[in-house]
Backbone of each chain as ProteinMPNN parsed JSONL, in Angstrom:
{"seq_chain_A": "XXXXXXXXXXXXXXXXXXXXXXXXXXXXXXXXXXXXXXXXXXXXXXXXXXXXXXXXXXXXXXXXXXXXXXXXXXXXXXXXXXXXXXXXXXXXXXXXXXXXXXXXXXXXXXXXXXXXXXXXXXXXXXXXXXXXXXXXXX", "coords_chain_A": {"N_chain_A": [[-10.582, -13.679, 8.557], [-7.309, -14.405, 6.556], [-4.832, -15.542, 8.845], [-2.166, -12.476, 10.096], [-1.993, -8.851, 9.674], [0.573, -7.357, 7.385], [2.726, -5.389, 7.992], [2.819, -3.245, 6.516], [0.268, -3.2, 5.701], [-0.957, -2.39, 7.873], [0.539, -0.016, 8.132], [-0.765, 1.427, 5.777], [-3.857, 0.96, 6.538], [-3.601, 2.444, 8.955], [-2.76, 4.789, 8.053], [-5.22, 5.528, 6.54], [-6.903, 6.211, 8.697], [-5.547, 8.097, 9.455], [-6.125, 10.527, 7.364], [-8.851, 10.408, 7.239], [-9.258, 11.225, 9.861], [-8.283, 13.474, 9.973], [-9.667, 14.906, 7.998], [-11.999, 14.976, 9.253], [-11.954, 16.641, 11.327], [-11.392, 18.802, 10.01], [-13.418, 19.77, 8.602], [-15.259, 19.727, 11.195], [-13.786, 21.83, 12.391], [-14.337, 23.846, 10.53], [-16.885, 24.659, 11.279], [-16.652, 26.446, 12.953], [-15.006, 28.45, 12.93], [-13.006, 30.319, 10.508], [-12.956, 29.39, 6.902], [-9.939, 29.728, 6.393], [-8.882, 29.906, 8.934], [-9.657, 27.0, 9.887], [-8.267, 25.598, 8.375], [-5.529, 26.021, 9.042], [-5.524, 25.461, 11.792], [-5.842, 22.602, 11.439], [-3.983, 21.974, 10.077], [-1.206, 20.92, 12.087], [-1.686, 18.194, 11.973], [-0.376, 17.303, 9.929], [1.919, 16.219, 11.169], [1.852, 14.034, 11.745], [1.896, 12.746, 9.518], [4.202, 12.221, 8.77], [5.614, 11.07, 11.087], [4.3, 8.174, 11.797], [4.394, 6.225, 9.575], [6.913, 5.847, 10.726], [6.699, 4.58, 13.258], [4.649, 2.378, 13.185], [6.41, 0.632, 11.01], [8.404, -0.137, 12.487], [10.702, -2.578, 13.414], [9.81, -5.661, 14.55], [9.231, -7.836, 17.566], [9.437, -11.064, 17.13], [8.665, -10.718, 14.107], [10.702, -10.641, 11.813], [11.246, -9.831, 8.781], [10.118, -7.411, 7.138], [9.066, -6.245, 4.81], [8.304, -7.919, 1.77], [9.01, -9.283, -1.89], [6.417, -9.044, -2.802], [5.076, -7.423, -0.71], [6.495, -4.543, -1.43], [6.324, -4.616, -4.496], [3.211, -4.177, -4.044], [3.306, -1.812, -2.651], [4.579, -0.199, -4.56], [2.828, -0.282, -6.769], [0.771, 1.314, -5.228], [1.693, 3.731, -4.682], [2.283, 4.795, -7.201], [-0.225, 5.139, -8.52], [-1.598, 6.954, -6.516], [0.0, 9.121, -6.485], [-0.543, 9.773, -9.298], [-3.405, 10.533, -8.998], [-3.086, 12.812, -7.72], [-1.566, 13.908, -9.464], [-3.441, 13.918, -11.669], [-5.649, 15.701, -10.359], [-4.021, 18.007, -9.482], [-3.954, 19.064, -12.206], [-6.447, 19.274, -13.135], [-7.509, 21.087, -11.233], [-5.911, 23.539, -11.939], [-6.503, 23.784, -14.435], [-8.928, 24.431, -14.143], [-8.834, 27.216, -12.672], [-7.158, 28.269, -14.095], [-9.32, 29.108, -16.535], [-10.864, 30.338, -15.228], [-9.721, 32.684, -14.069], [-7.905, 33.306, -15.85], [-4.955, 33.916, -18.261], [-3.813, 35.822, -17.02], [-4.729, 36.176, -14.664], [-4.936, 36.502, -10.999], [-3.936, 34.212, -8.031], [-4.681, 33.685, -4.776], [-1.962, 33.437, -2.597], [-2.43, 31.315, -0.103], [-4.847, 29.64, -1.351], [-3.02, 28.165, -3.051], [-1.404, 26.994, -0.952], [-3.806, 25.295, -0.375], [-4.233, 23.4, -2.059], [-1.964, 22.032, -2.446], [-1.636, 21.386, 0.093], [-3.904, 19.608, 0.629], [-3.836, 17.917, -1.441], [-1.739, 16.412, -0.672], [-2.956, 15.098, 1.2], [-4.954, 13.667, 0.134], [-3.0, 11.956, -1.776], [-2.474, 10.363, 0.167], [-4.393, 9.022, 0.931], [-5.752, 7.653, -1.165], [-3.514, 6.29, -1.71], [-3.796, 4.207, 0.586], [-5.876, 3.162, 0.196], [-5.743, 2.072, -2.243], [-3.705, 0.094, -1.615], [-4.602, -1.544, 0.494], [-6.658, -2.673, -0.915], [-5.671, -3.998, -3.022], [-3.937, -5.943, -1.395], [-5.851, -7.525, -0.724], [-6.686, -8.592, -2.874], [-4.639, -9.923, -4.026]], "CA_chain_A": [[-9.34, -13.266, 8.052], [-6.342, -15.264, 6.829], [-2.783, -14.947, 8.975], [-2.632, -11.075, 10.405], [-1.715, -7.923, 9.254], [1.538, -6.983, 7.448], [3.63, -3.969, 8.652], [2.62, -2.222, 5.009], [-1.16, -3.425, 5.453], [-1.305, -1.72, 8.876], [0.687, 1.482, 7.579], [-1.788, 1.817, 5.027], [-5.094, 1.237, 7.654], [-3.076, 3.801, 9.602], [-2.903, 5.99, 7.084], [-6.378, 6.145, 6.218], [-7.708, 6.282, 9.28], [-5.228, 9.278, 9.707], [-6.492, 10.78, 6.952], [-10.161, 10.37, 7.567], [-9.897, 12.109, 11.04], [-7.9, 14.731, 9.44], [-11.075, 15.58, 6.845], [-13.347, 15.397, 10.171], [-11.362, 17.39, 11.895], [-11.291, 20.0, 9.54], [-14.806, 19.955, 8.621], [-15.423, 20.29, 12.373], [-13.438, 23.118, 12.772], [-15.146, 24.761, 9.531], [-18.364, 25.049, 11.776], [-16.967, 27.309, 14.351], [-13.956, 29.19, 12.352], [-13.467, 30.79, 8.852], [-11.991, 27.885, 5.966], [-8.815, 30.001, 6.466], [-8.247, 29.0, 10.302], [-9.559, 25.97, 10.189], [-7.078, 24.879, 7.833], [-4.129, 26.404, 9.629], [-5.455, 24.622, 12.937], [-5.813, 21.46, 11.598], [-1.978, 21.898, 9.97], [-0.501, 20.31, 12.833], [-2.1, 16.978, 11.913], [0.691, 16.458, 9.189], [3.099, 15.75, 11.414], [1.537, 12.37, 11.951], [1.5, 11.742, 8.12], [5.499, 11.842, 8.77], [6.006, 10.255, 12.262], [3.306, 7.163, 11.838], [5.011, 4.95, 8.912], [8.347, 5.357, 11.517], [6.331, 4.114, 14.474], [4.063, 1.274, 12.06], [7.304, -0.203, 10.137], [9.336, -0.569, 13.289], [10.779, -4.072, 13.46], [8.941, -6.761, 15.951], [9.999, -9.167, 18.5], [9.116, -12.102, 15.99], [8.898, -10.592, 12.93], [12.156, -9.702, 11.333], [10.78, -9.59, 7.477], [8.597, -6.112, 7.522], [8.777, -6.234, 3.333], [9.113, -8.626, 0.734], [8.828, -8.712, -3.366], [5.241, -9.001, -2.898], [4.795, -6.202, -0.701], [7.292, -3.616, -2.43], [5.334, -4.616, -5.552], [2.012, -3.629, -3.668], [3.539, -0.336, -2.576], [5.055, 0.619, -5.509], [1.515, 0.431, -7.34], [-0.005, 2.042, -4.715], [2.321, 4.932, -4.298], [2.273, 5.202, -8.6], [-1.853, 5.616, -8.404], [-1.431, 7.592, -5.16], [0.633, 10.119, -7.496], [-1.249, 9.907, -10.283], [-4.526, 10.927, -8.64], [-3.101, 13.984, -7.337], [-1.922, 15.04, -10.406], [-4.806, 14.493, -12.461], [-6.772, 16.891, -9.763], [-3.871, 19.2, -9.447], [-3.946, 19.632, -13.473], [-7.517, 19.446, -13.406], [-8.156, 22.537, -10.344], [-4.801, 24.895, -11.679], [-7.122, 24.183, -15.497], [-10.382, 25.38, -13.907], [-9.001, 28.56, -11.987], [-7.029, 29.324, -15.267], [-10.374, 29.381, -17.128], [-11.63, 30.991, -14.582], [-9.324, 33.491, -14.086], [-7.483, 33.485, -17.308], [-3.781, 33.921, -17.836], [-3.191, 36.959, -16.079], [-5.406, 36.574, -12.988], [-3.65, 35.75, -9.643], [-5.197, 33.245, -6.819], [-4.172, 33.751, -3.203], [-1.164, 32.021, -1.812], [-3.504, 30.286, 0.179], [-5.504, 28.591, -2.326], [-1.928, 27.249, -3.487], [-0.802, 25.871, -0.22], [-4.721, 24.277, -0.079], [-3.806, 22.65, -3.12], [-0.885, 21.168, -1.804], [-1.996, 20.248, 1.909], [-4.821, 18.54, 0.259], [-3.043, 16.583, -2.603], [-0.793, 15.383, 0.178], [-4.219, 13.745, 2.25], [-5.611, 12.616, -1.298], [-2.185, 10.964, -2.362], [-1.884, 9.205, 1.303], [-5.637, 8.254, 0.907], [-5.766, 6.982, -2.455], [-2.046, 5.061, -1.534], [-3.909, 3.658, 1.444], [-6.965, 2.547, -0.443], [-5.25, 0.722, -3.095], [-2.55, -1.125, -0.969], [-5.863, -2.779, 0.904], [-7.378, -3.261, -2.024], [-4.335, -5.37, -3.651], [-3.644, -7.117, -0.416], [-7.095, -8.766, -0.683], [-6.827, -9.059, -4.992], [-3.666, -10.716, -4.425]], "C_chain_A": [[-8.353, -14.183, 7.858], [-5.286, -14.494, 7.275], [-3.451, -13.365, 9.435], [-2.17, -10.74, 9.408], [-0.641, -7.897, 8.777], [2.006, -5.96, 7.387], [2.902, -2.894, 7.322], [0.821, -1.971, 5.215], [-1.298, -2.309, 6.775], [-0.681, -0.103, 8.702], [-0.746, 2.173, 7.001], [-3.212, 1.905, 6.066], [-4.778, 2.653, 8.441], [-3.478, 5.27, 9.202], [-4.4, 6.724, 6.372], [-7.198, 6.373, 7.006], [-7.083, 7.809, 9.694], [-5.956, 10.14, 8.726], [-8.041, 11.501, 6.836], [-10.384, 11.111, 8.656], [-9.397, 13.576, 10.489], [-8.981, 15.779, 8.499], [-12.001, 15.956, 7.931], [-13.042, 16.317, 10.568], [-11.229, 19.006, 11.423], [-12.691, 20.561, 8.76], [-15.636, 20.477, 9.684], [-15.132, 21.587, 12.456], [-13.893, 24.339, 11.763], [-16.211, 25.261, 9.9], [-18.227, 25.983, 12.409], [-15.921, 28.538, 13.439], [-14.424, 29.241, 11.01], [-12.684, 29.107, 8.255], [-10.481, 28.518, 6.373], [-8.35, 28.861, 7.955], [-8.2, 27.769, 10.656], [-9.017, 25.063, 9.463], [-5.709, 25.199, 8.361], [-4.335, 25.7, 10.912], [-5.379, 23.283, 12.484], [-4.203, 20.886, 10.611], [-1.184, 21.05, 10.733], [-0.543, 18.679, 12.837], [-1.227, 16.283, 10.999], [1.853, 16.206, 9.324], [3.046, 14.336, 11.749], [1.703, 11.937, 10.891], [3.387, 11.353, 8.07], [5.936, 10.67, 9.535], [5.423, 8.507, 12.057], [4.273, 6.032, 11.021], [6.371, 4.636, 10.193], [8.099, 4.173, 12.641], [5.924, 2.66, 14.05], [5.348, 0.53, 11.81], [8.585, -0.101, 11.325], [9.484, -2.11, 13.704], [10.691, -4.664, 14.85], [10.132, -7.682, 16.305], [10.315, -10.137, 17.03], [9.133, -11.711, 14.576], [9.984, -9.909, 12.181], [12.096, -9.236, 9.728], [9.689, -8.599, 7.665], [8.11, -6.521, 6.041], [9.121, -7.341, 2.25], [8.5, -8.128, -0.753], [7.482, -8.713, -3.117], [4.545, -7.57, -2.265], [5.377, -4.857, -0.902], [6.692, -3.805, -3.525], [3.861, -3.697, -5.559], [1.993, -2.049, -3.551], [3.787, 0.737, -3.62], [3.841, 1.363, -6.449], [0.684, 1.538, -6.608], [0.365, 3.57, -4.635], [1.915, 5.659, -6.352], [0.567, 5.951, -8.594], [-1.83, 6.506, -7.499], [-1.467, 9.046, -6.106], [-0.081, 10.623, -8.399], [-2.406, 10.67, -10.383], [-4.214, 12.263, -8.425], [-2.29, 14.89, -8.257], [-2.556, 15.139, -11.407], [-5.792, 15.645, -11.745], [-5.77, 17.737, -9.708], [-3.965, 19.953, -11.336], [-5.822, 20.141, -13.198], [-7.888, 20.909, -12.417], [-7.069, 23.739, -11.075], [-5.776, 24.89, -13.67], [-8.554, 25.225, -15.27], [-9.963, 26.905, -13.435], [-8.145, 29.206, -13.429], [-8.076, 29.807, -16.552], [-11.176, 30.283, -16.328], [-11.021, 32.371, -14.403], [-8.9, 34.5, -15.076], [-5.84, 33.745, -16.818], [-3.209, 34.714, -16.87], [-3.975, 37.27, -14.48], [-4.736, 36.188, -12.044], [-5.177, 35.382, -8.549], [-4.354, 33.469, -5.733], [-3.221, 32.862, -3.152], [-1.42, 30.993, -1.304], [-4.001, 29.439, -0.301], [-4.427, 27.55, -2.885], [-1.847, 26.026, -2.451], [-2.415, 24.964, -0.365], [-4.54, 23.437, -0.963], [-3.206, 21.305, -2.92], [-1.182, 20.61, -0.937], [-3.597, 19.44, 1.223], [-4.583, 17.86, -1.071], [-2.135, 15.755, -1.466], [-2.144, 14.641, 0.601], [-4.895, 13.24, 1.037], [-4.43, 11.702, -1.643], [-1.825, 9.873, -1.332], [-3.359, 8.239, 1.151], [-5.891, 7.244, 0.2], [-4.68, 5.967, -2.071], [-2.849, 3.976, -1.005], [-4.989, 2.346, 0.773], [-6.163, 1.348, -0.979], [-4.438, -0.118, -3.124], [-3.573, -2.019, -0.06], [-6.071, -3.001, 0.042], [-6.695, -4.517, -2.427], [-4.275, -6.28, -2.852], [-4.737, -8.159, -0.3], [-7.546, -9.189, -1.973], [-5.643, -10.391, -4.649], [-2.008, -10.012, -4.231]], "O_chain_A": [[-8.224, -14.963, 8.802], [-4.8, -13.465, 6.807], [-4.62, -13.008, 9.291], [-1.874, -11.433, 8.434], [0.009, -8.545, 9.597], [1.594, -5.356, 6.396], [2.558, -1.741, 7.58], [0.216, -0.926, 4.972], [-1.86, -1.261, 6.458], [-1.326, 0.875, 9.081], [-1.497, 3.022, 7.482], [-3.586, 3.047, 6.336], [-5.496, 3.65, 8.51], [-4.072, 6.256, 9.639], [-4.625, 7.844, 5.913], [-8.3, 6.74, 6.599], [-7.836, 8.659, 10.17], [-6.743, 10.781, 9.423], [-8.343, 12.645, 6.497], [-11.456, 11.71, 8.739], [-10.058, 14.61, 10.589], [-9.011, 17.006, 8.4], [-12.722, 16.948, 7.83], [-13.807, 17.241, 10.291], [-11.05, 20.022, 12.095], [-12.841, 21.735, 8.422], [-16.493, 21.343, 9.511], [-15.997, 22.455, 12.576], [-13.839, 25.528, 12.077], [-16.729, 26.169, 9.25], [-19.22, 26.652, 12.695], [-16.415, 29.665, 13.447], [-15.394, 28.752, 10.431], [-12.157, 28.168, 8.851], [-9.72, 27.62, 6.735], [-7.833, 27.748, 8.052], [-7.342, 27.243, 11.365], [-9.146, 23.862, 9.702], [-4.776, 24.486, 7.992], [-3.283, 25.211, 11.326], [-4.717, 22.604, 13.268], [-3.629, 19.798, 10.561], [-0.388, 20.359, 10.096], [0.248, 17.97, 13.458], [-1.122, 15.056, 11.009], [2.722, 16.003, 8.476], [4.012, 13.609, 11.983], [1.731, 10.707, 10.837], [3.815, 10.383, 7.445], [6.43, 9.634, 9.089], [6.279, 7.635, 12.204], [4.826, 5.116, 11.629], [6.731, 3.504, 10.514], [8.832, 3.223, 12.913], [6.644, 1.732, 14.42], [5.41, -0.437, 12.569], [9.733, 0.014, 10.895], [8.576, -2.76, 14.222], [11.246, -4.335, 15.899], [11.201, -8.069, 15.833], [11.164, -9.943, 16.16], [9.692, -12.504, 13.818], [10.042, -8.691, 12.013], [12.845, -8.321, 9.384], [8.604, -8.829, 8.2], [7.003, -7.04, 5.895], [10.301, -7.539, 1.96], [7.819, -7.122, -0.953], [7.32, -7.554, -3.499], [3.793, -6.81, -2.875], [4.669, -3.936, -0.496], [6.256, -2.684, -3.786], [3.427, -2.928, -6.416], [1.188, -1.247, -4.025], [3.463, 1.924, -3.677], [3.678, 2.533, -6.794], [0.066, 2.442, -7.172], [-0.467, 4.472, -4.543], [1.404, 6.75, -6.606], [0.353, 7.162, -8.661], [-2.437, 7.383, -8.113], [-2.415, 9.783, -6.376], [-0.32, 11.831, -8.422], [-2.663, 11.36, -11.37], [-5.02, 13.057, -8.91], [-2.187, 16.11, -8.136], [-2.49, 16.127, -12.138], [-6.555, 16.357, -12.398], [-6.31, 18.826, -9.902], [-4.025, 21.16, -11.566], [-6.204, 21.308, -13.112], [-8.563, 21.78, -12.966], [-7.357, 24.903, -10.795], [-5.705, 25.98, -14.238], [-9.009, 26.21, -15.852], [-10.713, 27.814, -13.793], [-8.366, 30.347, -13.834], [-7.762, 30.662, -17.38], [-12.109, 30.924, -16.813], [-11.804, 33.304, -14.582], [-9.158, 35.69, -15.26], [-5.425, 33.792, -15.66], [-2.328, 34.405, -16.068], [-3.853, 38.129, -13.606], [-3.806, 35.418, -12.289], [-6.333, 35.75, -8.34], [-3.145, 33.398, -5.953], [-3.368, 31.697, -3.522], [-0.985, 29.894, -1.646], [-3.778, 28.307, 0.128], [-4.714, 26.383, -3.148], [-2.029, 24.821, -2.627], [-2.2, 23.757, -0.482], [-4.766, 22.32, -0.498], [-3.57, 20.14, -3.074], [-1.11, 19.382, -0.897], [-4.094, 18.553, 1.917], [-5.505, 17.229, -1.588], [-1.943, 14.54, -1.53], [-2.267, 13.477, 0.221], [-5.449, 12.151, 1.183], [-4.783, 10.539, -1.839], [-1.187, 8.848, -1.572], [-3.389, 7.012, 1.24], [-6.196, 6.129, 0.624], [-4.989, 4.777, -2.127], [-2.889, 2.912, -1.624], [-4.907, 1.12, 0.842], [-5.954, 0.221, -0.529], [-4.199, -0.927, -4.021], [-3.304, -3.212, 0.075], [-5.493, -4.068, -0.167], [-7.023, -5.688, -2.239], [-4.485, -7.434, -3.225], [-4.613, -9.318, 0.095], [-8.502, -9.929, -2.206], [-5.81, -11.565, -4.981], [-1.018, -10.662, -4.57]]}, "seq_chain_B": "XXXXXXXXXXXXXXXXXXXXXXXXXXXXXXXXXXXXXXXXXXXXXXXXXXXXXXXXXXXXXXXXXXXXX", "coords_chain_B": {"N_chain_B": [[-3.097, -10.388, -26.006], [-3.364, -13.57, -24.311], [-3.601, -13.412, -20.672], [-1.202, -15.823, -18.858], [-2.478, -18.199, -16.651], [-0.926, -19.301, -13.592], [-0.612, -22.274, -11.286], [0.23, -23.856, -8.062], [1.885, -26.338, -6.044], [2.689, -25.833, -3.63], [1.419, -26.533, -1.292], [1.424, -28.543, -1.029], [3.496, -29.558, -1.404], [4.952, -28.73, 1.239], [3.664, -29.819, 2.757], [4.525, -32.745, 2.102], [7.248, -32.242, 2.892], [8.281, -32.682, 5.26], [5.854, -31.832, 6.906], [5.993, -28.912, 6.951], [5.497, -25.549, 8.095], [3.737, -22.941, 7.009], [4.631, -20.741, 7.894], [7.438, -21.176, 8.591], [8.218, -22.41, 6.206], [7.943, -19.464, 4.94], [9.911, -18.063, 6.47], [12.377, -19.476, 5.569], [12.313, -19.008, 3.006], [12.42, -15.79, 3.39], [10.231, -14.458, 3.175], [7.116, -13.054, 3.812], [4.872, -14.504, 6.027], [2.083, -13.98, 4.85], [2.305, -13.254, 2.179], [3.199, -16.349, 1.498], [0.477, -17.414, 1.639], [-0.748, -15.91, 0.299], [0.062, -16.727, -2.056], [-0.471, -19.735, -1.891], [-2.901, -19.725, -2.3], [-3.019, -19.185, -5.155], [-2.901, -16.432, -5.567], [-0.954, -15.091, -5.923], [1.528, -14.517, -8.165], [5.222, -15.625, -7.862], [8.363, -14.059, -7.901], [11.35, -15.355, -10.056], [13.15, -15.541, -8.681], [12.82, -16.584, -6.169], [10.835, -18.633, -6.648], [13.148, -20.459, -7.341], [14.275, -20.03, -5.081], [12.264, -21.679, -3.565], [12.22, -24.177, -4.771], [14.608, -25.154, -4.087], [14.548, -25.4, -1.37], [12.489, -27.531, -1.056], [13.554, -29.53, -2.004], [13.308, -30.214, -5.168], [12.16, -29.5, -8.788], [11.307, -26.843, -10.345], [9.032, -26.499, -11.76], [7.93, -29.093, -10.944], [6.94, -27.43, -8.779], [5.503, -25.166, -9.482], [3.082, -24.405, -12.356], [1.843, -24.185, -15.582], [-1.526, -23.04, -16.316]], "CA_chain_B": [[-2.164, -11.686, -25.59], [-4.482, -14.011, -22.949], [-2.775, -13.576, -19.524], [-1.258, -17.513, -18.551], [-2.438, -18.637, -15.297], [0.126, -20.44, -12.855], [-0.709, -22.354, -10.655], [1.213, -24.473, -7.571], [1.583, -27.515, -5.404], [3.13, -25.211, -2.521], [0.456, -26.947, 0.144], [1.193, -30.41, -1.372], [4.817, -29.76, -1.233], [5.117, -28.223, 2.326], [2.896, -31.146, 3.398], [5.724, -33.815, 1.707], [8.44, -31.695, 3.434], [7.9, -32.617, 6.996], [4.61, -30.796, 7.365], [6.405, -27.622, 6.773], [4.522, -24.572, 8.181], [3.623, -21.35, 6.289], [5.436, -19.629, 9.151], [8.972, -21.927, 8.392], [8.653, -21.921, 4.93], [8.442, -18.122, 4.949], [11.17, -17.962, 6.803], [13.278, -19.979, 5.009], [12.978, -18.596, 1.743], [12.669, -14.971, 3.142], [9.214, -13.53, 2.758], [6.346, -12.879, 5.114], [3.605, -15.624, 6.063], [1.024, -13.504, 4.156], [2.804, -14.185, 0.834], [2.682, -17.648, 1.128], [-0.816, -17.659, 2.115], [-1.22, -15.544, -1.005], [0.85, -18.184, -3.244], [-0.703, -20.803, -1.996], [-4.391, -19.171, -2.721], [-2.841, -19.107, -6.363], [-3.393, -14.972, -6.142], [0.222, -14.134, -6.099], [3.007, -15.319, -8.892], [6.251, -15.081, -7.43], [9.598, -13.596, -9.072], [12.16, -15.863, -10.561], [14.011, -15.787, -7.47], [11.502, -16.678, -4.955], [10.377, -19.706, -7.463], [13.872, -20.908, -7.295], [14.44, -20.741, -3.364], [11.392, -22.815, -2.967], [12.47, -25.388, -5.398], [15.595, -25.652, -3.484], [14.012, -25.704, -0.109], [11.861, -28.388, -1.323], [14.49, -30.177, -3.272], [12.012, -30.496, -6.312], [12.421, -28.53, -9.7], [10.149, -25.422, -10.282], [8.187, -27.246, -12.744], [7.142, -29.779, -9.739], [5.808, -26.334, -7.841], [4.68, -24.409, -10.78], [2.573, -24.667, -13.428], [0.998, -23.025, -16.397], [-2.713, -23.699, -16.769]], "C_chain_B": [[-2.787, -12.8, -24.364], [-3.252, -14.454, -21.52], [-2.635, -15.495, -19.355], [-1.58, -17.162, -16.566], [-1.588, -19.281, -14.561], [-0.488, -20.664, -11.739], [0.392, -23.497, -9.839], [0.758, -25.545, -7.353], [2.377, -27.325, -4.275], [2.454, -26.217, -1.322], [1.388, -28.461, 0.191], [2.927, -30.932, -0.746], [5.216, -29.771, 0.674], [4.785, -29.433, 3.32], [3.836, -32.304, 3.26], [7.008, -33.744, 2.513], [8.306, -31.817, 4.526], [6.992, -32.198, 7.657], [5.178, -29.706, 7.359], [5.409, -26.687, 7.288], [4.661, -23.903, 7.335], [4.928, -20.745, 6.727], [7.208, -20.033, 8.422], [9.337, -21.816, 7.172], [9.318, -20.455, 4.315], [9.789, -17.38, 5.096], [12.273, -18.281, 5.911], [13.667, -19.63, 3.42], [12.681, -16.48, 1.423], [11.245, -13.842, 2.83], [8.04, -13.388, 4.075], [5.318, -14.189, 4.493], [2.385, -15.094, 4.94], [1.222, -13.893, 2.689], [2.951, -15.273, 0.636], [1.579, -18.041, 1.433], [-1.521, -17.271, 0.875], [-0.905, -16.438, -2.453], [-0.303, -19.149, -3.252], [-2.385, -20.853, -2.714], [-4.193, -18.897, -4.387], [-3.068, -17.135, -6.787], [-2.22, -13.946, -6.0], [1.292, -14.936, -7.249], [4.068, -14.58, -8.067], [7.321, -14.726, -8.162], [10.371, -14.856, -8.953], [12.316, -16.562, -9.506], [13.504, -16.34, -6.551], [11.144, -18.132, -5.267], [11.296, -20.676, -7.108], [14.006, -21.25, -5.847], [13.493, -21.306, -3.257], [11.442, -23.76, -3.365], [13.506, -26.195, -4.726], [15.412, -26.295, -1.767], [13.021, -27.212, 0.405], [12.373, -29.694, -2.108], [13.685, -31.048, -4.55], [12.582, -29.423, -7.541], [11.35, -27.758, -9.575], [9.145, -26.243, -11.047], [7.549, -28.428, -12.004], [6.219, -28.953, -8.931], [4.713, -25.959, -8.415], [4.437, -24.701, -11.629], [1.714, -23.994, -14.147], [-0.384, -23.451, -16.386], [-3.016, -22.628, -18.585]], "O_chain_B": [[-2.335, -12.472, -23.267], [-2.434, -15.369, -21.418], [-3.537, -16.296, -19.604], [-1.158, -16.383, -15.712], [-1.418, -20.335, -15.174], [-0.944, -19.737, -11.07], [1.268, -24.04, -10.513], [-0.244, -26.027, -7.881], [2.857, -28.33, -3.75], [3.219, -26.598, -0.437], [1.823, -29.149, 1.114], [3.386, -31.889, -0.124], [5.692, -30.759, 1.233], [5.402, -29.853, 4.3], [4.017, -32.937, 4.3], [7.718, -34.707, 2.805], [8.145, -30.717, 5.056], [7.07, -32.104, 8.882], [4.569, -29.139, 8.267], [4.272, -26.984, 6.922], [5.686, -24.033, 6.666], [5.927, -20.39, 6.101], [7.944, -19.209, 7.879], [10.406, -21.318, 6.818], [10.346, -20.201, 3.687], [10.449, -16.599, 4.41], [13.047, -17.404, 5.53], [14.712, -19.819, 2.797], [12.672, -15.863, 0.358], [11.315, -12.703, 2.367], [8.348, -13.682, 5.23], [5.065, -14.646, 3.378], [1.843, -15.945, 4.235], [0.491, -14.675, 2.081], [2.877, -15.551, -0.561], [1.533, -19.264, 1.565], [-2.488, -17.855, 0.383], [-1.533, -16.648, -3.491], [-0.989, -19.401, -4.243], [-2.884, -21.737, -3.41], [-5.164, -18.407, -4.963], [-3.305, -16.663, -7.899], [-2.23, -12.716, -5.958], [1.76, -16.029, -6.927], [4.006, -13.418, -7.665], [7.246, -15.148, -9.316], [10.215, -15.518, -7.927], [11.918, -17.697, -9.243], [14.47, -16.706, -5.881], [11.115, -18.913, -4.316], [10.857, -21.718, -6.62], [13.903, -22.389, -5.391], [13.79, -21.962, -2.259], [10.869, -24.641, -2.725], [13.522, -27.425, -4.667], [15.939, -27.253, -1.202], [12.855, -27.749, 1.501], [11.723, -30.588, -2.649], [13.579, -32.265, -4.703], [13.407, -28.568, -7.216], [10.485, -27.984, -8.728], [8.254, -26.594, -10.273], [6.493, -28.796, -12.519], [5.14, -29.324, -8.468], [3.521, -26.164, -8.186], [5.279, -25.382, -12.215], [0.871, -23.263, -13.627], [-0.369, -24.678, -16.484], [-3.974, -22.899, -19.308]]}, "name": "protein", "num_of_chains": 2, "seq": "XXXXXXXXXXXXXXXXXXXXXXXXXXXXXXXXXXXXXXXXXXXXXXXXXXXXXXXXXXXXXXXXXXXXXXXXXXXXXXXXXXXXXXXXXXXXXXXXXXXXXXXXXXXXXXXXXXXXXXXXXXXXXXXXXXXXXXXXXXXXXXXXXXXXXXXXXXXXXXXXXXXXXXXXXXXXXXXXXXXXXXXXXXXXXXXXXXXXXXXXXXXXXXX"}
């Protein structure tokens, strides 16, 4: 591979690893606990989504430039696609719920939490994958 | 409309400019070395500002570095 990874690439890789790990932890927990409890037990992992970028993006001794115009352009495209994937999924899920329950139907509050937290993982995963792909393409 | 392909002579210009390294060029124009690698491989088209900075570093015109194919 040419050169070393940029900070943005490292950040994307760590986010991808984290979201994959999160999904594995959640799936493993569902084998021992109910879906509801597995979800609650895996929630503390969300803290790492907030902390990781600060750890990865801190300035190194030699690398003064953290992100240039190419990095920012890739980051912008990846973020846009990440959020677009969330909205498409969210709209699809809401439409399915409305068709299933009707407009007067109710859904548990926890279903919304699942959608939102799942959406967070989806945004991070898509953004990380798109970032890594765009770095390979140019 | 067909997208224009822009090629460059950055590698050659670096060589002409006292065999400047990618790292030195990256520092001089304020980008990462990975961006210089992507530019030399024609995988990335720079902004006008970056192209002008490079022209100033190499002491040539922008057209000497970037050509539309």
